[in-house]
C-alpha positions as CSV (number, residue, x, y, z in Angstrom):
1,M,3.2,40.4,47.7
2,C,4.2,42.1,50.9
3,P,1.2,42.7,53.3
4,N,2.0,46.3,54.0
5,R,2.6,47.3,50.4
6,P,-0.2,48.6,48.3
7,E,-1.1,46.5,45.3
8,G,0.9,47.5,42.2
9,A,3.7,49.1,44.3
10,E,7.3,48.1,43.5
11,P,9.5,46.3,46.0
12,E,11.5,48.7,48.2
13,S,14.8,47.5,46.6
14,S,13.6,48.1,43.1
15,P,15.3,50.7,40.8
16,A,12.1,52.6,40.6
17,V,11.9,53.1,44.3
18,G,15.5,54.3,44.4
19,A,14.8,56.7,41.6
20,R,11.8,58.2,43.4
21,A,13.9,58.5,46.6
22,R,16.4,60.6,44.6
23,A,13.5,62.6,43.1
24,L,12.1,63.4,46.6
25,A,15.6,64.4,47.8
26,L,15.9,66.7,44.7
27,A,12.5,68.2,45.4
28,L,13.6,69.2,48.9
29,R,16.8,70.8,47.6
30,Q,14.8,72.7,45.0
31,A,12.3,73.9,47.6
32,V,15.1,75.1,49.9
33,A,17.0,76.9,47.1
34,G,13.8,78.4,45.5
35,V,12.6,79.9,48.7
36,G,16.0,80.8,50.0
37,G,15.5,78.7,53.1
38,Q,17.9,76.8,55.4
39,G,16.2,73.4,55.4
40,A,13.1,71.4,54.4
41,L,10.9,68.5,55.7
42,L,8.6,66.2,53.8
43,H,5.7,64.4,55.6
44,R,3.5,61.7,54.1
45,W,-0.1,61.6,55.2
46,D,-1.6,58.3,56.5
47,P,-5.4,58.8,56.6
48,G,-6.0,55.5,58.3
49,A,-3.8,56.5,61.3
50,G,-4.7,60.1,61.1
51,R,-1.1,61.3,61.2
52,L,1.8,62.8,59.2
53,T,5.0,60.8,59.1
54,L,8.4,62.5,58.3
55,V,9.9,60.7,55.3
56,A,12.7,63.0,54.1
57,V,14.7,66.0,55.4
58,D,17.2,68.4,53.9
59,G,19.5,70.7,55.9
60,V,17.9,69.8,59.2
61,D,19.8,67.8,61.9
62,A,18.2,64.4,62.6
63,E,18.0,65.1,66.3
64,A,16.3,68.5,65.7
65,A,13.7,66.9,63.4
66,R,12.8,64.2,65.9
67,P,9.9,66.1,67.5
68,W,8.3,66.4,64.1
69,A,8.8,62.7,63.1
70,E,5.1,62.0,63.8
71,L,2.4,64.7,63.7
72,R,-1.3,64.4,64.4
73,E,-3.8,66.1,62.0
74,E,-5.2,68.3,64.7
75,Q,-1.8,69.6,65.9
76,D,-1.1,73.4,65.6
77,V,2.0,73.1,63.6
78,P,2.6,74.3,60.0
79,P,2.5,70.8,58.2
80,S,-0.7,69.8,60.0
81,C,-2.3,73.2,59.4
82,A,-1.5,73.1,55.7
83,L,-2.9,69.6,55.4
84,R,-6.0,70.4,57.3
85,R,-6.8,73.7,55.5
86,G,-5.6,72.6,52.1
87,V,-3.7,75.9,51.6
88,L,-0.2,77.3,52.1
89,V,0.5,78.2,55.7
90,Q,3.2,80.5,57.0
91,A,4.2,80.6,60.7
92,A,6.8,82.7,62.5
93,G,9.1,81.3,65.1
94,D,11.6,78.5,65.5
95,G,9.6,75.4,66.0
96,L,12.5,73.0,65.6
97,G,15.2,74.8,67.6
98,T,17.4,75.2,64.5
99,G,17.5,79.1,64.5
100,A,14.9,79.4,61.7
101,A,12.9,82.6,61.5
102,G,9.7,80.7,60.5
103,T,8.2,78.0,58.4
104,V,6.3,77.8,55.2
105,A,4.2,74.6,54.6
106,V,2.4,73.6,51.5
107,P,-0.2,70.7,51.3
108,L,0.6,68.0,48.8
109,I,-2.5,67.1,46.8
110,G,-2.5,63.8,44.9
111,A,-5.0,62.0,42.7
112,A,-7.3,61.0,45.5
113,G,-6.8,63.9,47.9
114,P,-4.0,65.0,50.4
115,V,-0.9,62.8,50.4
116,G,1.4,64.9,52.6
117,A,3.0,68.3,53.3
118,L,6.2,70.0,52.3
119,S,7.7,72.5,54.8
120,V,10.6,75.0,54.3
121,L,12.4,76.6,57.2
122,L,13.2,80.3,56.6
123,V,16.5,82.0,57.2
124,P,16.5,84.9,59.7
125,G,16.7,88.4,58.2
126,T,15.5,87.4,54.7
127,G,11.9,88.3,55.1
128,E,8.9,86.4,53.9
129,P,9.0,84.6,50.4
130,D,7.7,86.7,47.6
131,D,5.1,85.7,45.0
132,I,7.6,84.2,42.6
133,Q,9.2,82.1,45.3
134,L,5.7,80.9,46.6
135,S,4.7,80.1,43.0
136,F,7.8,78.0,42.6
137,L,7.2,76.3,45.9
138,H,3.6,75.3,44.7
139,A,5.2,73.8,41.6
140,V,7.7,71.8,43.5
141,A,4.8,70.6,45.9
142,A,2.7,69.4,42.9
143,W,5.7,67.5,41.5
144,T,6.4,66.0,45.0
145,A,2.7,64.9,45.3
146,E,3.0,63.0,42.0
147,C,6.1,61.2,43.4
148,L,4.3,60.3,46.6
149,D,1.3,59.0,44.7
150,F,3.5,56.7,42.7
151,A,5.4,55.6,45.8
152,A,2.1,54.6,47.4
153,G,1.2,52.4,44.4
154,R,-1.5,54.7,43.0
155,S,-1.7,55.1,39.3
156,P,-1.1,58.6,37.8
157,H,-4.1,60.8,37.1
158,R,-6.3,59.3,34.4
159,E,-8.4,62.4,34.0
160,P,-6.7,65.8,33.6
161,L,-7.1,67.6,36.9
162,P,-6.7,71.4,37.3
163,G,-3.0,72.3,36.8
164,H,-2.1,68.7,36.0
165,G,-0.5,69.7,32.6
166,R,1.5,72.3,34.4
167,T,2.6,69.8,37.0
168,A,3.7,67.3,34.3
169,R,5.6,69.9,32.4
170,T,7.3,71.1,35.6
171,M,8.3,67.5,36.4
172,A,9.7,66.9,33.0
173,L,11.7,70.2,33.0
174,T,12.9,69.6,36.5
175,A,14.1,66.1,35.7
176,T,15.9,67.3,32.6
177,L,17.5,70.2,34.4
178,A,18.6,67.8,37.2
179,E,20.7,66.0,34.6
180,A,22.0,69.2,32.9
181,V,25.7,69.7,33.5
182,T,26.8,72.5,31.2
183,V,25.1,75.8,30.3
184,Q,24.4,74.4,26.9
185,D,22.6,71.5,28.5
186,V,20.4,74.0,30.3
187,V,19.6,75.9,27.1
188,R,18.6,72.7,25.4
189,A,16.3,71.8,28.3
190,V,14.5,75.1,28.1
191,A,14.2,74.8,24.3
192,Q,12.7,71.3,24.7
193,H,10.3,71.9,27.6
194,V,9.4,75.5,27.4
195,L,9.7,76.7,23.8
196,S,7.3,74.3,22.1
197,P,4.7,73.8,24.9
198,F,4.1,77.6,25.0
199,G,4.1,78.0,21.2
200,A,7.1,80.3,21.3
201,D,9.1,80.9,18.1
202,G,12.3,82.3,19.6
203,L,14.4,81.9,22.7
204,V,17.4,83.8,24.1
205,V,19.2,82.8,27.3
206,S,21.7,85.3,28.7
207,V,23.8,85.3,31.9
208,F,24.4,88.5,33.8
209,E,27.9,89.3,35.1
210,D,30.1,92.4,35.4
211,G,27.2,94.7,34.6
212,R,26.4,93.2,31.2
213,L,24.4,90.4,29.7
214,T,26.3,87.7,27.8
215,R,24.2,85.5,25.4
216,V,24.9,81.8,26.0
217,G,22.2,80.2,23.8
218,E,19.4,81.1,21.3
219,V,16.8,79.4,19.1
220,G,14.9,81.0,16.2
221,Y,17.1,84.1,15.7
222,P,19.7,84.9,13.0
223,E,23.1,85.8,14.4
224,D,23.2,89.3,12.8
225,Y,19.9,90.3,14.5
226,L,21.1,89.4,18.0
227,K,24.4,91.2,17.7
228,R,22.6,94.6,17.8
229,F,21.6,94.0,21.4
230,E,25.1,93.1,22.6
231,G,26.9,95.6,24.9
232,P,26.4,97.2,28.3
233,L,22.9,97.4,29.8
234,N,21.1,100.8,29.6
235,A,18.1,102.1,31.3
236,G,14.8,101.9,29.4
237,M,15.4,98.3,28.3
238,P,13.0,95.4,29.3
239,V,15.9,93.2,30.4
240,T,17.3,96.0,32.6
241,D,14.0,96.3,34.5
242,V,13.7,92.5,34.8
243,L,17.1,92.3,36.3
244,R,16.5,95.3,38.6
245,T,13.1,94.2,39.9
246,R,13.6,90.4,39.5
247,R,10.1,90.2,38.2
248,P,9.0,89.0,34.7
249,Q,7.7,91.3,32.0
250,F,5.1,90.1,29.5
251,M,4.7,92.1,26.3
252,E,1.6,90.9,24.3
253,S,2.0,93.1,21.2
254,P,4.4,95.6,19.6
255,T,2.0,98.4,20.7
256,Q,2.4,97.4,24.3
257,M,6.2,97.2,23.9
258,Y,6.2,100.7,22.3
259,E,4.2,102.1,25.2
260,R,6.6,100.9,27.8
261,Y,9.9,100.9,26.0
262,S,9.7,103.2,23.0
263,A,13.5,103.7,22.9
264,V,14.2,100.1,22.0
265,T,11.1,99.2,20.0
266,D,12.5,100.1,16.6
267,K,15.6,98.1,17.3
268,I,13.5,95.1,18.3
269,L,11.0,95.2,15.5
270,M,13.3,96.0,12.6
271,G,15.6,93.5,10.8
272,T,15.3,90.0,9.6
273,S,13.6,88.6,12.7
274,P,10.9,90.8,14.0
275,K,8.9,89.5,16.9
276,M,5.3,90.5,18.0
277,A,5.1,89.3,21.7
278,W,7.7,88.6,24.4
279,A,8.1,87.0,27.9
280,F,11.1,88.5,29.7
281,L,11.8,86.1,32.6
282,P,14.4,86.7,35.3
283,L,16.7,83.8,36.2
284,I,17.1,83.8,40.0
285,A,19.5,81.7,42.0
286,S,20.6,82.2,45.6
287,G,18.5,85.3,45.9
288,R,20.1,87.2,43.0
289,A,19.5,87.6,39.3
290,V,22.0,85.5,37.3
291,G,20.5,86.1,33.9
292,V,17.4,86.6,31.7
293,S,15.5,84.2,29.5
294,V,13.4,85.7,26.6
295,L,10.6,83.9,24.9
296,S,9.4,85.5,21.7
297,Y,6.5,85.0,19.3
298,N,5.9,85.8,15.7
299,Q,2.4,86.9,16.4
300,P,0.8,88.9,19.2
301,R,-0.2,86.7,22.1
302,L,-2.2,87.0,25.3
303,F,-0.6,85.6,28.4
304,S,-3.2,84.1,30.8
305,E,-2.6,84.1,34.6
306,E,-1.8,80.4,34.3
307,D,0.7,81.1,31.6
308,R,2.4,83.8,33.6
309,A,2.5,81.6,36.8
310,H,3.8,78.6,34.8
311,L,6.5,80.6,33.0
312,T,7.5,82.3,36.3
313,T,7.9,78.8,37.9
314,F,9.9,77.6,35.0
315,S,12.3,80.6,35.2
316,A,13.0,79.8,38.9
317,L,13.9,76.2,37.9
318,V,16.1,77.4,35.0
319,G,17.9,80.0,37.2
320,Q,19.1,77.5,39.7
321,A,20.2,75.1,37.0
322,L,22.0,77.9,35.1
323,E,23.9,79.0,38.1
324,R,25.0,75.4,38.8
325,A,26.0,74.9,35.2
326,R,28.0,78.2,35.1
327,L,30.0,77.0,38.1
328,Y,30.6,73.7,36.4
329,D,31.6,75.3,33.1
330,L,34.0,77.6,34.9
331,E,35.7,74.8,36.9
332,H,35.7,72.6,33.8
333,A,37.3,75.3,31.7
334,R,40.0,76.0,34.3
335,A,40.7,72.3,34.7
336,Q,41.1,71.9,30.9
337,E,43.3,75.0,30.7
338,L,45.5,73.5,33.5
339,Q,45.6,70.1,31.8
340,S,46.4,71.7,28.4
341,A,49.2,73.7,29.9
342,L,50.7,70.6,31.5
343,L,50.7,68.5,28.4
344,P,53.4,69.0,25.8
345,R,52.4,71.7,23.3
346,T,54.6,70.2,20.5
347,L,56.5,66.9,20.2
348,P,60.2,67.0,19.4
349,R,61.4,65.9,16.0
350,L,64.3,63.6,16.7
351,P,66.9,61.8,14.6
352,A,65.4,58.4,15.6
353,A,61.7,59.3,16.0
354,V,58.9,61.2,14.5
355,A,55.9,61.4,16.8
356,A,52.2,62.5,16.8
357,A,49.7,62.4,19.7
358,R,46.1,63.1,20.5
359,Y,44.6,64.0,23.8
360,L,40.8,63.5,23.8
361,P,38.8,64.8,26.7
362,A,35.7,62.9,27.7
363,G,32.6,63.9,25.8
364,R,30.4,63.6,28.9
365,G,31.1,63.5,32.6
366,E,31.8,66.2,35.1
367,Q,35.6,66.6,35.2
368,V,38.8,66.4,33.1
369,G,41.0,63.4,33.6
370,G,44.7,62.9,34.3
371,D,45.9,61.3,31.1
372,W,49.3,62.4,29.8
373,F,52.0,61.5,27.2
374,D,55.5,62.6,26.4
375,V,58.5,62.1,24.1
376,I,61.9,62.7,25.8
377,P,65.2,62.8,24.0
378,L,67.9,60.8,25.7
379,S,71.6,60.3,25.0
380,A,72.9,58.4,22.0
381,D,69.8,59.3,20.0
382,R,67.7,57.1,22.3
383,V,64.1,58.2,22.9
384,A,61.9,57.8,26.0
385,L,58.2,57.3,25.3
386,V,55.7,57.9,28.1
387,V,52.0,57.6,28.5
388,G,50.2,57.6,31.8
389,D,46.8,58.0,33.5
390,V,46.1,59.4,37.0
391,M,43.0,57.6,38.3
392,G,40.0,59.9,38.9
393,H,38.8,63.1,37.4
394,G,39.1,66.7,38.4
395,I,41.6,69.6,38.9
396,A,43.5,67.6,41.6
397,E,44.0,64.7,39.2
398,A,45.1,67.1,36.5
399,A,47.6,68.8,38.9
400,T,48.9,65.3,39.9
401,M,49.4,64.5,36.3
402,G,51.5,67.6,35.9
403,R,53.7,66.6,38.9
404,L,54.2,63.1,37.5
405,R,55.1,64.3,34.1
406,T,57.6,66.6,35.6
407,A,59.0,63.8,37.7
408,V,59.3,61.5,34.7
409,R,61.2,64.1,32.8
410,T,63.6,64.7,35.7
411,L,64.2,61.0,36.2
412,A,64.6,60.4,32.5
413,D,67.4,63.1,32.4
414,L,69.2,60.8,34.8
415,D,69.1,58.1,32.2
416,M,67.4,55.6,34.5
417,A,66.2,52.2,33.2
418,P,62.4,51.8,32.8
419,D,62.0,49.6,35.9
420,E,64.1,51.9,38.1
421,L,62.3,55.0,36.9
422,L,58.9,53.5,37.7
423,G,60.2,52.5,41.1
424,H,60.9,56.1,41.9
425,L,57.6,57.2,40.4
426,N,55.8,54.7,42.6
427,D,57.4,56.2,45.7
428,L,56.2,59.6,44.6
429,V,52.6,58.5,44.1
430,S,52.6,56.6,47.4
431,D,53.6,59.8,49.2
432,L,50.6,61.6,47.8
433,G,48.2,59.6,49.9
434,E,46.3,56.4,49.9
435,D,43.7,57.7,47.4
436,F,46.1,58.5,44.6
437,Y,46.9,55.9,42.0
438,A,48.2,56.1,38.4
439,T,49.1,53.8,35.6
440,C,52.1,54.4,33.4
441,L,54.1,52.9,30.5
442,Y,57.7,54.0,30.1
443,A,59.6,52.8,27.1
444,V,63.1,53.5,25.7
445,Y,63.8,53.1,22.0
446,D,67.5,52.5,21.1
447,P,68.3,53.2,17.5
448,V,71.7,51.7,17.7
449,G,70.8,48.4,19.3
450,R,67.4,48.5,17.4
451,T,65.5,47.5,20.6
452,C,62.6,48.8,22.6
453,C,62.8,48.3,26.4
454,Y,59.7,49.1,28.5
455,S,58.0,48.6,31.9
456,L,54.3,48.7,32.7
457,A,52.5,49.8,35.9
458,G,48.9,48.7,35.5
459,H,48.8,50.2,32.0
460,P,47.7,48.8,28.6
461,P,50.6,47.3,26.7
462,P,52.3,48.9,23.7
463,V,51.5,47.9,20.1
464,F,54.3,47.5,17.5
465,V,53.8,47.8,13.8
466,H,56.7,46.4,11.7
467,P,57.5,47.8,8.2
468,D,56.1,44.7,6.6
469,G,52.7,45.4,8.2
470,T,52.9,42.9,11.0
471,V,51.2,44.1,14.1
472,R,52.3,42.8,17.6
473,S,51.0,43.5,21.1
474,P,53.1,41.4,23.4
475,V,51.1,39.6,26.1
476,V,52.8,40.5,29.4
477,S,51.7,40.6,33.0
478,P,51.7,44.3,34.0
479,D,52.7,45.3,37.4
480,P,50.1,46.9,39.7
481,P,49.4,50.7,39.3
482,L,51.7,53.3,40.8
483,G,50.8,53.8,44.4
484,A,49.7,50.1,44.8
485,A,52.8,48.4,43.4
486,T,55.8,46.8,45.2
487,P,59.0,47.2,43.1
488,P,60.9,45.9,41.4
489,F,59.0,46.3,38.1
490,A,59.4,43.8,35.3
491,V,61.4,44.9,32.2
492,H,60.4,43.8,28.8
493,E,62.7,44.1,25.8
494,L,62.2,43.1,22.1
495,P,64.0,43.8,18.8
496,L,62.4,46.5,16.6
497,P,63.1,46.6,12.9
498,D,64.1,49.9,11.3
499,G,61.0,52.0,10.4
500,S,58.6,50.3,12.9
501,L,55.8,52.1,14.7
502,V,55.4,52.2,18.5
503,V,51.8,52.9,19.5
504,L,50.9,53.8,23.1
505,C,47.5,54.7,24.5
506,T,45.5,55.0,27.7
507,D,42.5,52.9,28.6
508,G,40.0,55.6,27.5
509,L,40.9,54.8,23.9
510,I,40.3,51.1,24.0
511,E,37.8,50.6,26.9
512,S,34.2,51.7,27.1
513,D,30.8,50.6,28.3
514,A,30.4,48.6,25.1
515,Q,33.8,46.7,25.2
516,D,36.5,45.7,27.6
517,A,40.1,46.6,27.3
518,E,41.1,43.3,25.7
519,Q,38.4,43.8,23.0
520,G,39.5,47.4,22.4
521,L,43.1,46.4,22.1
522,A,42.2,43.8,19.5
523,E,40.3,46.5,17.6
524,L,43.3,48.8,17.8
525,V,45.5,46.0,16.4
526,R,43.0,45.5,13.5
527,V,42.9,49.2,12.6
528,L,46.7,49.5,12.7
529,G,47.1,46.4,10.5
530,G,44.8,47.9,7.9
531,A,46.5,51.3,7.9
532,G,50.0,50.0,7.1
533,V,53.3,51.8,7.6
534,R,54.6,54.5,5.3
535,P,58.4,54.5,4.6
536,A,60.2,57.3,6.4
537,R,63.2,59.4,5.3
538,F,63.8,61.4,8.5
539,S,65.7,64.2,6.7
540,G,65.1,67.7,5.4
541,A,61.7,68.3,3.7
542,D,61.0,64.6,3.8
543,Q,60.4,64.8,7.5
544,E,57.4,67.0,6.9
545,E,55.9,64.1,5.0
546,D,56.8,61.7,7.8
547,V,55.0,63.9,10.3
548,R,51.9,64.1,8.1
549,G,51.8,60.4,7.8
550,V,51.9,59.8,11.6
551,E,49.3,62.6,12.2
552,E,47.0,61.0,9.6
553,L,47.4,57.7,11.3
554,C,46.4,59.2,14.7
555,D,43.3,60.6,13.1
556,T,42.4,57.3,11.6
557,V,42.8,55.4,14.9
558,V,40.7,58.0,16.8
559,A,38.0,57.9,14.2
560,E,37.8,54.1,14.2
561,L,38.0,53.5,18.0
562,L,36.0,56.6,19.2
563,P,33.5,57.2,16.5
564,D,31.1,58.8,19.0
565,R,33.4,61.0,21.1
566,E,30.5,63.1,22.4
567,H,29.3,60.2,24.5
568,T,32.6,59.0,25.9
569,N,32.9,59.1,29.7
570,D,36.7,58.9,30.0
571,D,39.7,60.9,28.7
572,A,42.0,59.2,26.2
573,A,45.5,59.7,25.1
574,L,47.2,58.3,22.0
575,L,50.9,58.5,21.1
576,I,52.3,57.1,17.8
577,V,56.0,57.1,17.1
578,H,57.7,56.3,13.8
579,T,61.2,55.0,14.6
580,R,64.4,55.0,12.6
581,A,67.4,52.9,13.4
582,L,70.9,54.5,13.1
583,P,72.6,53.2,10.0
584,A,75.7,51.1,10.6
585,G,77.8,53.6,8.7
586,D,77.0,56.2,11.3
587,I,78.3,54.2,14.2
588,A,82.0,53.8,15.1
589,S,83.2,51.8,18.1
590,F,86.8,51.3,19.3
591,G,88.4,49.6,22.3
592,L,91.1,51.5,24.2
593,P,94.0,50.2,26.4
594,D,93.8,50.7,30.2
595,D,96.9,53.0,30.4
596,P,97.9,56.6,29.7
597,R,98.5,55.9,26.0
598,A,94.7,55.7,25.6
599,A,94.2,59.5,25.4
600,G,96.5,59.8,22.5
601,Q,95.0,56.9,20.7
602,A,91.5,58.3,21.2
603,R,92.5,61.6,19.6
604,E,93.9,59.8,16.6
605,I,90.7,57.7,16.2
606,V,88.5,60.8,16.4
607,R,90.6,62.7,13.9
608,D,90.5,59.8,11.4
609,Q,86.8,59.0,11.9
610,L,85.6,62.6,11.6
611,S,87.6,62.9,8.4
612,R,85.8,59.9,7.0
613,W,82.5,61.5,7.9
614,G,83.4,64.9,6.5
615,L,83.3,66.5,9.9
616,D,86.8,67.9,10.0
617,D,85.5,71.2,11.5
618,L,84.6,69.3,14.7
619,S,87.9,67.5,15.0
620,M,89.7,69.8,17.3
621,T,86.8,70.2,19.7
622,T,86.1,66.5,19.7
623,E,89.7,65.6,20.4
624,L,89.7,67.9,23.4
625,L,86.5,66.3,24.7
626,V,87.7,62.8,24.2
627,S,91.1,63.5,25.8
628,E,89.4,64.9,28.9
629,L,87.0,62.0,29.2
630,V,89.6,59.3,28.7
631,G,92.0,61.1,31.1
632,N,89.2,61.1,33.8
633,V,88.9,57.4,33.4
634,I,92.6,56.8,33.8
635,R,92.8,59.0,36.9
636,H,89.6,58.2,38.7
637,A,88.0,55.0,37.3
638,K,89.1,51.7,35.8
639,G,88.9,49.8,32.6
640,P,88.1,48.3,30.3
641,M,87.6,51.4,28.2
642,R,85.7,51.8,24.9
643,L,85.1,54.8,22.7
644,R,82.0,55.1,20.5
645,L,81.1,57.9,18.0
646,L,77.5,58.3,16.6
647,R,76.6,60.6,13.7
648,S,73.1,61.9,13.1
649,R,71.9,65.5,13.3
650,I,74.4,65.7,16.2
651,L,77.7,64.2,16.9
652,T,77.7,62.0,20.1
653,C,81.0,61.0,21.7
654,E,80.8,58.2,24.4
655,V,83.5,56.8,26.6
656,Y,82.8,53.6,28.6
657,D,84.6,52.4,31.6
658,G,84.2,49.7,34.3
659,S,83.6,52.0,37.2
660,L,80.2,53.0,38.7
661,S,81.5,56.2,40.3
662,T,79.7,59.4,39.5
663,P,81.5,62.2,37.7
664,R,80.9,65.7,39.0
665,I,82.1,69.2,38.2
666,R,84.5,70.5,40.8
667,H,85.0,74.2,41.7
668,A,88.7,74.5,41.2
669,T,90.6,77.4,42.8
670,Y,93.1,79.6,41.0
671,T,96.0,77.7,42.5
672,D,94.7,74.2,41.7
673,E,96.6,72.4,39.0
674,G,93.6,70.2,38.0
675,G,89.9,69.8,38.5
676,R,88.7,71.7,35.5
677,G,88.3,68.8,33.0
678,L,84.5,68.5,33.3
679,Q,84.1,72.3,33.3
680,L,85.9,72.2,29.9
681,V,83.6,69.4,28.8
682,A,80.5,71.3,29.7
683,A,81.8,74.5,27.9
684,L,82.6,72.7,24.7
685,S,79.6,70.4,24.3
686,R,75.9,71.0,23.6
687,R,75.0,68.5,26.4
688,W,76.9,66.0,28.5
689,G,76.1,63.5,31.1
690,A,76.5,59.9,32.4
691,R,74.4,56.8,32.2
692,Y,74.9,53.5,34.0
693,L,74.8,49.9,32.7
694,S,74.8,46.8,34.9
695,D,78.6,46.7,35.3
696,A,79.8,49.9,33.7
697,K,79.1,53.5,33.0
698,C,79.2,55.8,30.0
699,I,80.2,59.5,29.9
700,W,78.8,61.1,26.8
701,T,78.9,64.5,25.0
702,E,76.9,66.0,22.2
703,Q,77.9,68.6,19.6
704,E,75.9,70.4,17.0
705,I,76.9,69.4,13.4
706,P,77.4,72.4,11.1
707,N,74.5,73.0,8.7
708,G,74.7,70.8,5.6
709,S,77.1,68.3,7.1
710,H,74.3,65.9,8.0
711,C,72.1,66.5,4.9
712,R,72.8,63.1,3.3
713,E,71.3,59.8,2.6
714,P,71.2,57.5,5.6
715,G,74.6,55.7,6.1
716,A,76.4,57.8,3.5
């Protein structure tokens, strides 16, 4: 046992001591806010030394507070006077040189007598605190005295002292409100700590803005009864007077209500929920009324002076918590709107992929996260699958998520390989600053080669479900997160059977306080193994069934891995993609000679192949496109050349060559004899572009297939 520590007191490093230190800091903030002051000081009384010692400050510079660090009992300063007299003391003037207009000091009375003093510095021009503010200050002082008693190693009161029940209730409400984040949290705190202790049968909490009251929570009232009071405020209503005067109104019987507010008595008493007594309490924060709390009773009730003081104190506590919660709700709503706007509203239905996704905001916590997902169509029916997570929470992270998603889409349009794309994304995140990091998984599914190629930047690996029910999650070493990595990124490629599922997620789905990411990934594999894979048709009305199957699987995964979503503390994103390989009968590939004859041969090949596929209507346009692409290779690039045609919902025409030069559209003048080839390609095709391989490039075009031409069984 430490020699200077009272018997029974905890070590200074114990969690209890840390909790009480936070409680004392909260008490100072509550005192400053409740009185509308600019700072506060807390002194502990040492009867053996006969002095007050400063133990905590709020809003006061350390140098300015130094003269009041040690005070003698006989000094003529507010804390000493309050302690000596045992009553609240107000003094004018700036005793600390901080520009304060005066000081209000309250003695702190513990189980065995005085334990200290709480002082609040007043802001110039605000006047002296009113009765409500002083009552609230007394409540905070009683709570602070309890904390100091515990810190000194003294046991709590064994016999009820005057006002002790009130102090205990105030402490309990204050502690609950300190943890309240949303407006609904505040309403639940009031219902728990005010409704039952005062025997009330009904509660309504409303916020005041734009000249009207908006109900945010209620207990003990049917909805149809409360609707009759909605609308703008009018004179002659109890809540109107409460908001105007910022003073509570206590109605002990219907007769008393009728005498004061006859115009609204019938509306209040009639209906399915008549009440017989009411306490209309103003909710004050930052010197203004932010709302009204109404307690109601099914029988007439007398409100003692202690009841009135107690409820008035409670209303001051609730007002401050409500204002803070409203600001949180507003910011949280804006952040969620921003994040929702930045995420894809719908996922595309592509020839080679049917996808479904879930974004799950955290059930608890103060901010939204930066999780995102995307499905991006590439050339040759390939599909880019993306999932990422910006580290941190808040509007800034949601905005960063939007920037990264836009960047990924831009880079994907350039047909970059996964490792190259993440390298550029890493540069972008690094430029945002040292405090910005993000994880990302970028994958490309190729329905022709039947492969999935992906790169990881600090992200959980993908999970693959084969049509036979086999579930795989390849064990790879992920590169560090974006912003901390040093390219190049590793590339992972594996074959993917036709009809497989690709499952991507963020760590919020698989990692929690109860399990690490590895355990969560194993659970995800278990759930997917039990769910199985439905066969997919990917055509016509059958695709609606395909979509429903993937959507249902998303719901199953979420229900299994996040059964208690209300208590999660991280956002989660889930993306499930059902893949379909392109049938061999829909792929045609031909080699071409490296000479001028290639253009004519390419036209003949196109004419013959489109006839086999029943796409004669596209023959003329496709011949023109192929002729221009092959002609460009002959004039500006080098061989070997290869032509590939792909048929799905669109017709893709690809010309490969051995040059890495970049094709670009020229602005030919009226007198130029050439330079219009790519302009013609752009005019005749739905989309066109280029992608690069290790030793070659591919120029591709896409054309819409006329309705009905592609409504066939796969490979027909």
